[in-house]
C-alpha positions in Angstrom: 0.0 0.0 0.3 2.6 2.3 1.2 4.9 2.0 -2.1 1.9 2.4 -4.4 1.0 5.8 -2.6 4.3 6.5 -3.2 3.8 5.7 -6.9 0.5 7.8 -7.2 2.3 11.2 -5.5 5.6 10.8 -8.1 3.4 10.7 -11.2 0.9 13.3 -9.6 4.0 15.9 -8.9 5.0 14.9 -12.5 1.9 16.1 -13.6 1.5 19.0 -12.1 4.8 19.8 -13.0 3.8 19.8 -16.5 0.9 21.6 -16.1 3.1 24.4 -14.0 4.7 24.9 -17.5 1.6 25.1 -19.4 -1.1 26.8 -17.1 -0.6 28.3 -13.5 -4.1 28.1 -13.2 -4.8 24.3 -13.6 -2.6 24.3 -10.6 -4.8 25.7 -8.8 -7.6 24.0 -9.4 -5.6 20.7 -9.1 -4.9 22.3 -5.4 -8.4 22.8 -5.1 -8.8 18.8 -5.9 -6.6 17.9 -3.4 -8.0 19.6 -0.9 -11.6 17.8 -1.5 -9.7 14.1 -1.4 
């Protein structure tokens, strides 16, 4: 469980890094979504 969760976070942060280069507003949406989870 712990290892899969680490992989999930790794993929999420890579996705966020890509989004940051494209559109910062989407980053705010991701932050809002992470607060819901």
